[in-house]
C-alpha positions, 0 to 999 in steps of 0.5 A, spaced: 481 538 541 489 538 543 488 546 544 482 546 548 485 541 553 491 545 553 487 551 554 483 548 560 489 546 563 492 553 563 485 557 565 485 552 571 492 553 573 494 560 571 491 567 574 493 573 571 497 577 577 498 584 575 492 588 573 494 595 575 497 597 568 496 603 564 495 601 557 490 595 554 493 591 549 488 586 545 489 581 540 488 574 537 493 568 537 492 563 531 497 557 529 501 559 523 500 552 521 492 552 520 490 559 522 486 555 528 485 559 534 490 557 540 487 557 547 491 558 553 497 562 551 500 566 556 501 573 554 506 576 558 509 583 558 516 583 558 518 589 562 513 588 568 512 581 568 504 581 568 501 576 564 494 574 561 491 568 558 488 567 551 481 564 551 477 559 547 477 563 541 484 565 542 483 572 544 487 576 549 487 582 553 492 585 557 494 591 561 502 593 560 506 599 562 506 605 558 514 604 557 513 597 555 515 595 548 515 587 547 510 582 549 512 574 550 507 569 547 508 562 551 504 555 550 505 548 550 506 545 543 508 552 540 515 555 540 515 562 544 514 568 540 516 575 542 512 581 538 513 588 538 508 593 541 506 597 535 499 599 537 493 597 542 491 591 537 496 586 536 495 579 532 500 574 532 501 567 529 505 562 533 509 556 530 507 549 532 513 546 536 516 540 532 519 538 539 512 538 542 511 532 547 504 533 550 501 532 543 494 529 542 494 523 538 488 519 535 487 512 539 482 506 539 475 509 541 478 516 543 484 521 543 490 521 548 496 524 550 503 522 546 506 522 553 502 518 557 501 513 551 503 506 553 503 503 546 506 503 539 503 508 534 506 512 528 502 518 526 502 521 519 500 528 518 497 531 512 503 535 510 506 528 509 501 525 505 500 532 500 507 530 498 505 524 495 501 524 489 496 518 489 489 516 487 489 511 493 491 513 500 494 506 502 500 507 497 502 514 500 504 510 507 510 507 504 517 509 507 513 514 512 512 509 518 516 504 522 514 497 522 509 498 516 511 495 510 507 498 504 508 494 497 505 498 491 504 491 487 500 494 482 501 501 478 493 501 475 490 507 477 486 507 483 489 500 485 491 499 493 497 497 496 499 491 500 500 493 507 503 488 512 504 491 520 510 488 523 510 482 519 506 476 517 500 474 521 498 468 518 499 463 513 492 462 510 488 467 513 488 474 511 494 479 514 491 485 512 490 491 517 483 493 520 482 500 517 478 505 522 475 511 519 473 517 524 473 512 529 469 506 526 471 500 523 471 501 515 468 496 510 467 501 504 471 502 498 478 504 501 479 508 494 473 512 495 477 516 500 480 522 497 487 524 500 485 531 500 480 530 505 485 526 510 487 530 516 492 524 519 493 517 519 495 513 525 498 506 525 497 502 531 502 497 531 502 493 538 497 490 543 496 496 548 494 500 542 490 495 538 487 490 543 480 494 544 479 492 536 479 485 539 478 479 533 480 484 527 486 487 530 491 482 529 494 485 523 494 492 526 490 498 525 490 504 520 486 509 523 484 515 518 482 521 521 478 526 516 478 534 516 474 538 520 473 546 520 479 550 523 479 557 523 473 561 526 472 565 520 470 561 514 475 559 509 475 556 502 481 552 499 482 550 492 487 545 490 489 543 482 494 539 479 496 536 473 501 531 471 504 526 466 506 519 467 511 514 464 514 507 467 518 508 473 522 502 470 523 501 463 521 494 460 526 490 457 529 492 451 525 490 445 529 486 440 529 490 434 527 486 428 534 484 426 536 482 433 530 478 433 531 475 427 539 473 428 537 471 435 532 466 432 537 464 427 542 462 433 537 458 436 536 454 430 543 453 429 545 451 436 539 446 436 542 443 430 548 442 433 545 439 439 542 434 434 549 432 432 550 437 426 557 439 424 557 447 425 557 448 417 551 444 416 548 447 422 549 454 419 546 452 413 540 448 416 538 454 420 539 459 414 534 455 410 529 454 416 529 461 418 523 464 414 519 458 416 521 459 424 519 466 424 512 464 420 511 472 419 517 474 415 518 482 415 523 482 410 523 483 403 527 476 402 525 469 404 532 468 406 534 474 411 540 471 414 546 468 412 550 462 414 554 467 418 548 468 422 548 476 420 542 479 416 544 479 409 546 485 405 540 488 401 535 485 406 530 491 407 524 491 413 517 491 410 514 492 416 515 493 424 510 492 430 511 498 434 507 496 440 510 499 445 509 506 442 502 505 440 500 502 447 504 506 452 503 513 452 504 519 457 497 521 458 495 526 463 492 526 470 488 532 473 485 533 480 481 538 483 478 539 490 475 545 493 473 545 500 469 550 505 470 550 512 470 554 519 467 554 526 463 558 530 462 558 538 458 552 537 459 549 530 464 546 526 464 545 519 467 542 513 465 541 506 469 538 500 468 536 493 473 533 488 474 530 481 480 526 479 481 524 472 487 519 471 488 516 464 494 512 466 499 510 461 496 505 457 491 506 451 484 507 454 486 506 461 483 511 466 481 512 473 475 517 474 473 519 481 468 524 484 468 525 491 464 529 496 464 530 504 460 534 509 463 534 516 459 538 521 459 538 529 455 542 533 453 543 541 446 543 541 447 545 549 453 545 553 451 538 555 449 535 549 453 535 542 451 532 535 456 530 529 455 527 522 460 526 517 458 523 511 462 522 504 460 520 497 464 517 491 463 515 484 469 512 481 470 509 474 476 504 472 477 502 465 483 497 464 486 493 458 485 486 459 488 485 465 496 483 466 496 479 459 497 486 456 503 487 460 506 480 458 504 481 451 508 488 451 514 484 454 514 478 450 511 480 443 516 480 437 517 486 434 516 482 427 509 482 429 505 487 425 499 491 428 495 491 422 495 486 417 500 486 411 499 484 404 505 481 401 502 482 394 501 489 394 507 490 400 502 495 404 497 494 410 490 492 408 484 496 409 477 496 410 472 499 405 473 506 409 480 506 408 482 504 415 487 499 417 485 492 419 488 490 425 492 483 425 489 478 430 495 473 429 492 468 425 499 467 422 503 468 428 506 462 432 505 466 439 499 471 441 494 468 436 487 471 436 489 477 440 491 484 439 491 489 445 490 495 441 484 492 437 481 490 444 482 497 447 478 500 441 472 495 440 472 491 447 470 494 454 472 492 461 469 497 465 468 497 473 464 503 476 463 503 484 459 508 488 460 508 495 457 512 501 460 512 508 457 516 514 459 517 521 454 520 526 454 521 534 451 524 539 454 525 546 452 527 553 456 530 558 453 528 565 459 531 569 466 534 566 469 528 567 463 523 565 461 522 558 456 518 554 457 517 546 453 513 541 455 512 534 451 510 528 456 508 522 454 506 515 458 504 509 455 502 503 458 500 496 456 498 490 461 495 484 458 494 477 463 490 472 461 490 465 465 486 460 464 486 452 467 483 447 465 484 440 462 479 435 466 482 429 473 482 430 478 478 434 478 471 438 470 472 439 469 473 431 462 470 429 460 470 437 461 476 441 460 476 449 458 480 454 458 479 462 455 483 468 457 483 475 454 486 481 457 486 488 453 490 494 456 491 500 453 494 506 456 494 513 453 498 519 456 499 526 453 501 533 458 503 538 456 506 545 462 509 549 462 511 557 468 515 559 470 517 565 477 522 566 479 525 573 485 528 575 486 529 583 493 531 586 498 527 582 493 522 580 490 521 573 485 516 572 481 514 565 476 509 564 472 507 558 466 502 557 464 500 551 459 496 547 459 495 539 454 491 534 457 490 527 454 487 521 455 486 514 452 483 508 454 482 501 450 480 495 453 478 488 450 477 482 454 475 475 451 473 468 455 472 462 452 470 455 455 469 448 452 470 441 451 477 438 448 477 431 452 483 430 456 489 433 453 495 437 449 490 442 451 490 449 446 488 453 446 480 455 438 480 453 441 481 446 446 475 446 443 468 444 447 463 449 448 463 457 454 461 459 454 463 466 449 465 471 451 466 479 448 469 485 450 469 492 449 472 499 453 472 505 452 475 512 457 476 518 455 479 525 460 481 530 458 483 537 463 486 542 464 488 549 470 492 551 473 496 556 480 500 558 483 503 564 489 508 564 492 511 570 498 516 571 501 518 577 505 525 577 506 525 569 512 519 571 508 513 571 503 510 567 499 504 566 494 501 562 489 495 560 484 493 555 479 487 555 475 485 549 470 480 548 468 478 541 462 473 539 463 472 531 458 469 526 464 465 523 465 460 528 460 455 531 456 457 538 461 453 542 467 457 539 464 463 538 466 468 543 473 470 544 477 474 549 482 479 548 486 483 552 493 487 553 497 491 559 502 496 558 506 501 562 511 506 561 516 510 565 517 517 564 524 518 566 525 525 564 520 527 569 524 524 575 528 529 580 535 526 578 534 528 570 530 534 571 537 538 571 539 535 565 538 540 560 539 536 554 534 531 555 527 534 554 524 527 554 526 520 556 520 514 556 521 507 557 515 503 555 513 495 555 506 492 553 503 485 552 497 482 550 493 477 546 489 479 539 485 475 534 484 474 527 477 471 524 478 474 517 477 467 514 471 464 510 464 466 512 462 460 514 468 456 515 465 451 520 459 449 517 457 443 512 455 446 505 451 442 500 452 443 493 447 442 487 449 437 481 447 431 477 448 423 478 450 418 473 443 418 470 443 425 469 438 427 475 439 433 479 440 433 486 444 435 492 451 433 495 455 435 501 460 439 498 464 441 505 464 437 512 462 441 518 467 443 522 465 445 529 472 445 532 474 451 528 476 457 533 480 464 532 487 465 530 490 468 536 496 473 536 500 474 542 504 481 542 510 483 546 513 490 545 518 494 549 522 501 547 524 508 549 522 514 546 526 520 547 527 528 545 534 531 546 537 538 545 530 540 543 532 538 536 532 530 536 526 526 537 525 519 536 524 512 538 527 505 538 522 499 539 523 491 539 517 487 538 515 479 538 509 477 535 507 470 535 501 467 531 498 461 534 492 456 532 493 458 524 488 455 520 491 449 515 487 444 511 489 437 513 488 432 508 483 426 508 483 419 505 480 419 498 475 414 500 471 420 504 470 423 498 473 430 501 480 432 500 481 435 506 478 439 512 481 445 516 484 445 523 487 450 528 494 447 528 500 452 525 504 457 529 508 463 526 513 468 529 515 475 527 521 478 531 523 485 529 527 492 531 524 499 529 528 505 529 525 512 528 529 519 528 526 526 527 532 531 527 530 539 526 537 540 523 536 548 522 531 552 525 533 559 524 527 564 522 528 564 515 531 558 514 529 551 516 531 544 515 528 538 518 530 530 517 526 524 518 529 517 518 526 510 519 528 503 519 525 496 520 528 489 521 524 483 522 525 476 521 519 471 520 519 464 523 514 458 522 514 455 529 509 449 528 506 446 522 501 440 521 506 436 518 514 436 518 514 440 511 509 443 506 511 445 499 508 451 497 510 453 490 517 456 490 517 455 497 518 450 502 514 451 509 518 448 514 519 449 522 525 454 523 524 457 516 521 463 513 514 463 510 517 466 504 524 462 503 525 460 496 526 453 495 530 450 489 536 447 486 543 451 486 545 453 480 553 453 478 553 457 472 555 456 465 559 451 463 565 455 459 566 449 454 559 448 452 555 454 454 550 449 458 547 450 465 550 447 471 547 445 478 550 442 484 548 435 486 549 432 492 552 425 493 549 421 499 551 416 503 548 412 509 552 412 515 552 407 521 545 410 524 541 409 517 541 417 516 543 419 509 548 424 509 552 429 504 559 426 502 560 430 496 557 435 491 558 434 484 557 438 478 551 436 473 548 439 467 542 435 467 536 438 471 533 432 472 538 430 477 537 436 482 529 436 481 528 432 487 527 435 494 533 431 496 537 436 492 534 442 493 536 447 498 533 454 501 535 460 496 534 466 501 528 470 504 524 474 500 523 479 506 528 484 506 533 485 511 531 492 513 526 497 509 524 504 511 525 511 509 529 518 509 526 524 508 528 532 508 524 538 508 527 545 507 524 552 507 527 559 505 523 565 504 517 562 502 521 557 498 520 549 500 523 543 498 522 536 500 524 529 498 523 522 501 527 516 499 525 509 500 529 503 501 529 496 501 536 492 503 536 485 502 531 480 501 530 476 494 526 476 488 524 470 484 524 473 477 519 468 473 518 473 468 525 473 466 526 466 467 521 465 461 524 471 457 531 468 457 529 461 454 527 460 447 520 460 446 516 459 439 512 465 438 515 470 443 520 475 444 527 474 448 530 477 453 536 482 450 541 478 455 541 473 450 544 477 445 550 476 450 549 469 451 555 463 450 558 462 443 564 459 441 567 466 441 564 468 447 565 463 452 566 467 458 559 469 458 554 468 464 548 467 460 547 460 457 547 458 450 541 460 446 538 454 443 531 452 441 533 445 443 535 447 450 530 450 454 533 455 460 527 455 464 527 448 465 531 450 471 526 456 473 526 453 480 533 454 482 538 459 484 539 462 477 533 466 477 533 468 485 536 475 485 538 480 490 532 485 491 536 491 494 533 497 491 533 505 493 527 509 490 526 517 490 519 516 492 518 523 491 521 530 491 517 537 491 519 544 490 514 550 492 513 557 493 508 560 498 507 568 497 509 572 503 503 575 508 504 582 505 502 580 498 497 575 500 493 581 504 493 585 498 490 579 494 486 578 499 488 571 500 490 567 506 495 562 502 497 561 495 502 556 493 505 553 487 509 547 486 512 542 482 513 535 484 516 528 482 514 521 484 518 515 483 523 519 478 529 514 480 529 507 482 536 503 483 537 496 484 539 490 480 532 488 478 532 494 474 537 492 469 533 486 467 527 490 466 524 488 472 521 493 477 524 491 484 517 492 488 513 486 486 508 482 491 510 481 498 512 474 496 518 476 492 515 473 486 514 477 479 506 477 477 506 480 470 503 486 474 501 493 472 508 497 472 509 502 477 509 509 474 513 515 475 510 522 474 511 529 474 506 534 477 505 541 477 500 544 481 497 550 485 493 551 492 490 557 495 485 559 500 481 565 501 
């Protein structure tokens, strides 16, 4: 579309002026980027000045002088090219200009010029996406755009990232952005979209950019555009890669059996000291009790530790639980894709198929996906165009038993054997076939009745998802300026989960269990658009009118049974006892009318406005309709006469926008009273009110202001600086009700929150020589979140306290004062209050206390720091030299706090669980300067968990990706009959630096800054090739 618009512009305003020449030169101009014909190129004879213009197929024909030697090719968005005349036919490739200013970009319900766009948006191109190896496209956006906070909170293959655009938009409703795929809101499985099918991703961030999506745009919009045919001649492209993964951040060092045994002795010793024993008697008691404390004794002696706290001479290890090496393995990931694309005079086509097999890093963990896509558009008549874009995917995810496996690996003591140990024979027990029997922990003090290796072998946890999406349109051109388009779009996915626990081994031995869950999601969107675009003299006017009907239906069914007579039976019908049976159906409808008007005067002054009315089934009829709007304006100062002669300013544009958006992403029937079934005191079945009706509920409203400057300087540097204010009003909160009503609370629109921030984007073409090129991209985002209104003065929210003037994710707790060097105990700061003459309590003194109960009340707690980073962003560099390309991207997050609850539990003495290696350096009489608390079974370090002791700075830097490739030169490609051929090696998440790494914690956790025993992020090394025919 970009080249067609440019071509029409040039064809209308440039007419060849010199025809009386003696030689005819013909040829074709294509883009070096994708081989697509370049339309509207001015082809000029350097000697005579005569020129011609390339047509819609990139063809040109020009008459030149008999002595002419050079042709000059010029086109907006491409770099000027000089080519020697060597014959009567001259084909050339033009290189896109990275500094191009009139780039066509995807916007809400259409396309627009970057220069005339008054809103805030970021475009991520396929070249940027290809540098990141990922199974889910959401993970690839990290560090590529300002204002977009991407947190890869799960390393499970295929998992989606958490994305926030310009902060936190709600306290209790969703803050997830709206996804739009090929022009239509997407309700399918985001994992179903193959990254290799994507042409670009546009992130819309402010009201001017998003208001046309109304009630679903409050959290921003992510627009995904899939690929179309590019070359006039059909092209086949193939991609293949294989990679191996491991943990991006190693877990805490697992204590060896000797370390664990000696540290357990230390815990018993100090427990005895705390109970009043003398050091000599405490040591003797610990030595005498150590075998019972371990319960499972891996040593060849009943008293493995002496009174000095060290393993006795001659103690030998009988067995060891090498859990991590058995469960964590570097397993292969393979990905293949093939596509066939092209275009004719009337038809554009793209067909693709892909296969992905990601084994992950855990035994039996895997993610498989098969994808297919067909994207065809055709001009039936000059005035009538049809198009269809249909995709299909089937995926299978098999995972160990949730995050429990992660916690098991972090905390299982190395003395716990994987297989049952026979102390009589000093060997592992086996079955009749000689196979080792798994140890299910009947003799453990922790992790009883579970063995994740056995779980992986005998049990199944499989999710299958089938996804179909189709985008179809018909467009009628009444006049060159007046068009009507109707779009019919459908998203369908069916998710099936199958869980099976065997009846022979483990915690369900003698019973067994199975469960099935089916979820079907069907959504459809019918959109009608009427557009008018007209340029006359210095005026350009654009108007869009639209209507949209959206509906979504979700059906679910789940069932579970127990009691299999023997193994090998997997269906529910084979089990004896029903334990769960549930089904449901949810419906959601949205009806919308919308419009947009744009005006441009002389490519200097731009103004735009949007208006949308939405009616949502999630609200009562009296509150169902909401109106959302935006206005935007920009001034392109660089086109003013007083700046035209400033050669180093290529573009300078000021812009501002303001608007109101909505958020209806709440429960499906929030306003309706609900009934539930139950039994009365006499055991009779009946119905009862389970929720009160709430007809006053209305939209959460989002008011957004944006201002900034876009610039391009020295034909090398482009960038933007933007400032935004995002105010969310009428947020939903549950107001408590009197217990006598029988209800705990009712939802009300009574909260406000605000986000203010600054964004910086820089793109620098450092070196642009013919053989060597170096470009650099840098982006940074800072924002502050503030609660401005609550239904009550303050609200407790776990490790947070919500209060007006504070951030949603500001940690709340007691202030830890370190370790008392005299006895190794924790210390906290305690506030001493007095009442002044006004009757107010004021702090007059702060004293130290070793009793956590003294500081557990709210009057002793304080804010400990915000989980939201001060600044986050990315820094990318790309180099190319004689066919060699090198690129890397570093993601950084500066400031922000992390509450490490995983660490808080591992630093304490917990029976049956391993300990954090920091305890090896804990306080003793010989190590009084230690910053780690005395290790005692009687003294639980985790009792101070809600304190600054476990709130850490979370600054980190990660080498997100690095890629080295080689592309064969054109001369070689012609001999091989390839149009392109590239091989590469790539690394993802290879280096992570930050204080959390020392503790064995991945710094990239949840948005809230709390650890959640999640699947860890992985790093990988990939080798691949891609070629086109």
